[in-house]
Each structure stands twice: as structure tokens, then as C-alpha cells.
N, C-alpha and C positions, 0 to 999 in steps of 0.2 A: 396454577396455570391451566387454562381451559384445554381440555383434550389430552392432558398428559397422564402418564401411568404411574411414575415414581416407584416401580416394582423392584428396586434394588436397594442394597444397603447404602450405596452412594446417593441414590435418590432420596432416601430417608435423611441423610446428612444434609443435602441441599435444602430440603423442605424444613428441617428443624432449625438450621442456622441462617437461612436467608434473611437478610436485613429488611427492615421496612424500606420500601423503595420510593416512598413519597419524597423524602429529602433529596434523593438522587434525581428524581424528575426535575426538581428545582435546580440542582447542579447542572443537569443537562441543558436546561433552558438558559442558564447563565453562560455556559460555554458557547451555546448557539448564538447568543447576543454579542459575545465578545470573542470572535475568531481572531486568530493571529497567523500571519503568513509564515512560510517556511523560513527557518533560522531565527524567527522573532517570537518564539512561543513562551516568553518569560512568564507571563501571568498564568497561563495554563499549567506550566511546569511547577510553579510555586504552589498552586492549589493542590496538584497531585502529590507533590512531595510532602507538603504539610499534612495532608490526609494520611499518608503512609506513616509518618512519624507519630501522629495522633493514635494510630492503631498499633503501635509497638514495633514497627519495622525499622531496621537499620536503613538509612537513606544516604545515598551519594548523589549530589546535584551537579549540574553544569558539565555533563559528560558529552563531549563532541558537540558543544553548543549548549542547548538547554535540556539535554537528555537527563533523565532521572532513572536511577536504579534503586529498588528497595529489596531487602532480603529479610525473610522471617525464618530464622534458624530454629528448627523444631526437632533437633536430635539427629541421630544417625539415620540415613536413608538417601534416596535419590535427590538430585537437584533439578527442579522443574521450573522452566522459564515461561512466563506469560507476557505478551507484548501488546501495547496499544500505541498508535501514533497520534500526534497532537496537532499537526499543522493544518491550516485551512488554505483556501484557494483565492486567487485574485478574480473573483466572479461576483457580480452584483446579484444579491438574492432577490428572487421574484416569486416567493411563495405566498405572500399575504398573511403569514403567521403573526400572531400578536407578539411573539418573541423573535421575530425576524431580525437578522443582522442589518445594521445601518453603518457598520464600521468601515473606516477607510484607513489605510496604512501606506507609508512610503516603502516601496519595495527596494530590493537590493540594487535595482537599476536606477534608483533615485526618483522614480515616478510614483505619485500617489495613486492608489488603486482601491476600488471597493473590495471588500473581503467577506467571504462567507464559508460556512462549513458544508460546501456542496458535495463533499465526498463522505460525510458522515463520521469524521474522526472525533467529533464531539461525543458521539454515541459510544465510540470505542473507549475513550478515556473514562467516561462515566461508568460503563460496564466493568472496566478493570478496577476502578475505585470501589465499586460495590462488591466485586468478587474478593478484593483485598480484605474487606470487613468480614465477609462470609467465611473465608478460609482462616482468618485469624480466630474467629469465634469457634470454628470447628477444629482447632488444632489438637484437641484431645483425641481425634479420630485418625490422625495421620502422622507420619514421621518423615523427616527429610528437610530440605531447604527449598523454600518458595522464593523465586526471583521474579520481581515485577519490573518491567521496562516500559517507561513512557518515552517514546522515541520522537525526536524532532525531525523535520526536513525529509519526510518520506516522499512528498509530492515531487521533489526534485531529485530523488533517487540517491541521496548522499547521507541521510541521517544515520542509518545503521552502520555504514562504513566509518563515518566520523566517530561514532561511539566506540567501535572496535579499535580504531587508530588512537583513540584517547585512553587506551588501556582499560577498557571496560572490565575485562577479566584479569588484568595484569597486576593489580595491587593486592590481591589476596582477600579483599573484603567482599567482592562479588564473585561467588564460586562459578567455575565453568559448569554450564548446565549439562545434564544427561539427556534432556529432551527439550525442544523449543516448540512452543505452541502459540498460534495467533489466529485471528479471525477478522472478517470484514463484513460490514453491513451492506446489503444490496436490496434491490427492489423486488425480491420474491415476497411471498406473503409473510406478514409479521407473525412472529412466533415459530416460524419454520427455521430449521437449520439444514445445511447441506454439506456433505463431505465428498472428497474425491481422492482416490489413490493416484500416485504418479504425477504426471504433468498437470499443473493447475493453472499457472499463469506464464505468460511469455517473459523471456528476457529481453532487454533492450539496450542498445547503444545509441546515444544521441551525439551528433557532431555539428560543430559550427564550421562552415566552409567559407573562406574568403577567396574570391576569384579576382585577380588583379588584371585589369585591362589597361587601355590607354584612352583617356577621356578626350573630348573635343566637341565641336559643333555637330549637331545632328544633320546639318546640311552637307557635311564633308565626312561621311563615315569611312571613306577610303583611307583617311589618315589616322583612324582610330582602331582600337581593338575593343570590341563591344562586350563587356562582361554580362550584359543582360541577355544577349543572344546566346552566349556560351551557357548561361544558367538555364535558358529555355531548353536547349538541346540536352543539357545534363539531366534536368528533371525528368524529361521523357525517357532518356536512355537508361536511367536507373531502374525503371520498371522492367527492363529486359532481364535484369538479374532474377526477378521473381519468375518471369515467364519462360526464360531460356537457360538459366544456369542452375536453378535449384530444383531438386526432385519434386515433382508435382504433389507427391504424397506428404511433403513437409511444408508446414505453414511458414511463410516469411512475408512480412509487411514492410514496405519502404515508403515513408511519407516525408515530403518536403513541406513542412507546415509554416515556414517563414522565409521570405525573400525580401531583401531591402537593397535598393540601388538607386541613387540619384534622387533629384527633386524636380528638375525642370524638364518639360516634355521635348524641348529642342536641344538638349545637351546629353551627350553620351558620358556616363559617369566613369570614374577611374576604377571603381571596384563594385562588386556585388557580394552580399553576405547572405548565405543560406543556412538554415538549420534543418537537419535531416534526422529522422527517427527511424531506426531499423529494429524490427522485432522478430522473434522466432521462439518456438517452444523447445527446439533442439539446440543444445550448445554448439554442435557441429554445424548446423545450418546457419546459426547466427554468425559463427566465425567465418564461414565461407561467404556469406552475404557482405560482411564488413570488408573482407579482403577484396571482393569484387567492386564494392563501392569506392574504395581508395584507388583502385586501378583505373576505374572509369573517370573519376574526377581528374586525375592527373592526365589521362590520355585525351580527354575532351579539351582540356586547356592547351595541351601541346598541339593538338590538331588545329586549334584556332590561332596559333602563333603567339601565345603570350610570351612576354619577356621575363616574367617572374612566376615562379612556381606557386600553385595555390597553397593556402594554409588550411590544414585539416586538423581541427582540435576536438578531441573527445570531451564533452561536457557532462555526460551522464553515462553510467554503466551499471546495469542491474542484471544479475544472472537469472536464467529461467528458474521458476519455482517448481520443484519436483518433490512432492511429499513422499515420506517414507511409508511404504505399503503397510507394514506391521503396526506402526503408530496409528495410521488412519483406521485400520481394521479395529484396533482396540477402542478408539474413540467412537467410531461408528456404532459398535456394539452397545456401548453405554448410552449414546444418544438415542438409539432406537428404543431401548428399554425405558429411558426416562421421558423422552418427548412423545413417544407413541406415534400417533398419526401426524403429529406436527414435526415430521422429519422427512427430508428428501435425501435419499441415499447418495445420489450423485449430483454434485454441483456442476454447473456448466464449465467447460473448458473456456478460458477467458484470455483474450489477447492483451488485457491490461498487464501492468508490471507492478511489482512490490518488492522493495529491498529487504523484506522480512528475513529471508533465508540467510542473509549475511551475518545475522546475529548467532547463527548456529556454527560453532567451531567445526573444523574439518572432521568428518566422521561422526558428528552428532546428528541424530535423526530429528526431523521436524515435521509438523503437520499444520495445515491451514484450512479453515473452513469458512463458509458463508452463513450469515443469519439474516432473516428477512425483516423488512420495514414497511411493507405496503399494506394498506387497508384491504381486508379480504373482499369486500363487495366491489371495490374499484378494480382489484386484480381479476376477480371472476368475470366482471362485465367486459373488461379488456380482453380477457382470454376467450370468452364466448364470441366476441366480435372480431377476433383475429388481430387485435391491436396492442398486444403486450409490448411491442417495440415502442409504442407511443407513451408508455408510462414514464414519467420523469425518473431518471436514475442518477447514479454517481456522476458528478461534474456538471449536472444540469442546474441552471439557476432556479428551477422549480422543484428540486429534490427536497422533500419534506418527510422524513421518517415519522411514522406513527410512533409516539413515545411508548405506548404499551399495546401489546405485550413485547415490543421489540427490546426494551431495556431489560425486562425480566429474562427473556430467552438468551440474550447476549451475556448477561451476568451469570446465569446458571450454566450456560455452555462452557464458559471459561472455568468456572469452579469445578464442574464435572470432569472436564478434560484433565485438569490438574490432579484431581483425586484419582483418576484412572491410573496414574503412576505413583503418586504419593501414598495412597491408601494401601497399595499392594507391595510397597517397599521394593527391596532389591531383587526379588524374584522376577518381576516383569522386566526391570531394567537390565538385568543380566541376560535375559532372553533376547532383548532387543540388541544388546551389544554383540551377541553371537549369531 
């Protein structure tokens, strides 16, 4: 890898056992051409599971949907879990790549939609598959149990929870991990990695709210209870939670990203349906914002004279992602020594959410880092012109990760993080437990 140092025993292990990545570049392009929506990742899961079995892992399939868990038991030692998510997004790709997705799938709402890997999960799966081969080949250098998770349905916030509820660790074949590790590709420079202690990602609760009014002719509003007007007041009023109820030093975001009511311009509908996303870094701030949200929805409807209470249904719930400081410190030390200048010590605090931490049983430490995907010249030009915010990133139809050195850095970061704990055996794990 250009610019790296490899000045540690673990670096030597990575360099010695790293597989030829050419075939994995082809696998990545195949995944990119054939994305699958959340809960429908059957093809991706089969490829990942077959790969693990081919490399000697014990494999359990169809966990919490299309989830896959693989275990390589290599004697007494810690159990280390690595995770990659598999699902794509209902976004039409606009990258112009020769391997761009043209896929369309019927979503769970019954509508056919374009599909693309606009969040980079195809890169995640490919890196973990390559790391699986590397760590299998390097098994003479470490002891313990390596657990690899290919997770479905991350985008809708329910894949990790579904795997846990489907007894991921309850059958005895998949050991409870001692440490849980994951990563995400972002549009920093390709070949760079970035870590962060403590809070990394926001938690979120997503709600569907149905406001019940009384429909009628738009010419006679006095005989109606207009759910559209109630919704308009509600959407504005919800922002007062952020500005007037939450400590200004604590981040909270409240977004009403969807509102549907009626079809005719001269008819007041019977109901309006809103979807509201609430995010915060602090569990306490998130809990308070949600409580205020519920209070305001009910009060706004009561003030408007509704005859039926609103329906408030939680449709997504992801806790804030707060990395263990000691785990991050250990990984950061190894990353600095291995990647050299291709390392950014502090990843940006991000208001995105990821259900990764749900895979960590209570009391089990975890860490999560970023690795880069952007062409260096494009990044530098945007940086010099003050336009970094204009570079296509996750969830953009134009997001197109540079395959290399992104794939190599992501593969080596996963393997190096695992070896940080596997190679040093119980001594490091006992230290973390205490």
C-alpha cells in the first residue's frame, strides 16, 4: 500500500497473508451491479456464506432474515466479531460507471424501485470477504474465535436487532463476542482510515403519525377538521423542541421527511400521515426529545378539536453509537503504525445512524471507524476550493468509491483490528473487561 509503514508484527502478518485482491475487485463490481434492497439480500448473503464455507468457516444462514454468521474456531482465546452490512438503497444510480447498477426491485411497499449501493455496503461486504481469507490463512499467528457477521437491513435500522432476536448467540454455535468491530466507507481520501473515541454516530427514533380529521368540501371548512392544517402547525411546532426544550450544547435533529394527505385540491381529507425522524448523540437528549414529540402531537390534535386521538407508531429505533475508548485507543495505535500518513486520527462526529452497536451484548465493548473512498486529486481540488461538501457521498446517486486503494485499506483495517485482540490473546481482553 502506498505510503504505509508496516512497522509492527501485525503489519508483517497483514503483508504476508493478504490475498490477491484482483478477484475481489471483480466481486465488488458484481455486488455493485446487483444491489438488493433491505430484507431482500438473498443473492448477496449466499455469495458471502458460500465464500466463508469455502474458506473453512462454520456458517449459519438466514438469521433475522438473510443474515449470515461465520465462525473460525482457532483454539483458546478471545472471541472477536467483525461486521459488514449487505443492503442497498432505493436510489437510481447516476455515476456513469461501466459497472453501474441498472437494477430494479419491488420494495416491501409493493412498488418497483431503482436500486443502487449508494451507501457503499458492497464495499463493506467485499472487504470482509477478503479479510476472512486473510485471517484464515494467518491462523497460525493468532488464537481465539473469529466471528464474521454479514448483516441485512441496516438501512431501515432493524437488521442487527432482528439477528439478535433470532438467537444469533443463543444456540451455542455462534459464541458471544468479547469485542465487536465494524467500519464504514465514506468520501474522505481513499486509503485513509479514521477513528474516534466516544460518541461517533447519532441514535434515532422514527415515527409514523396518523392525524385523524373530518373530511369534506374545501368550500365548507367550517364543517370539517382539517388534518393538513394540524400537520402544518405540528411540523413547525416540533422545531421548538430543539430551540426551546433541549440544552443548546446537546445536538438534537427533528425532521418531518414525509407527509401524505388527500388527492383533490378542493377536498379536505379525513387524515394525514407524517413520518418524523428524531436524532441525538446523547441517549438522554433523545429520550427527552421523543417524550416532547409525543406530547406535542397529542396536544396539537386536541387543540384542533379532533374526535379521534392520533396514532403514533415507532417504525425505527437505533441507539446512539458510543465507542469504547480503550478499544479505539488500541486500534488507533495499530492503525497509526500500519497506515502511517494514511491515517486520520479523529473521524468526524456524524449525525447518521447505524444499528451496528446492537450486535454487542450488554457490557461488551465495541469500536467503529471510517475508511476513505475518494480520489486524492478530486479531494484535494475540492478542499483547496472550499467545496468538500460538494463531493458525492453516502446516499448520493453519484457516489462512486474508487476501488483501489479503498478495497485494500478496508480489508487490511478489518484484519488489523481483529489481530489487535486475537494476536494478543486474553491479556488484552482481560484488561478491557476490567
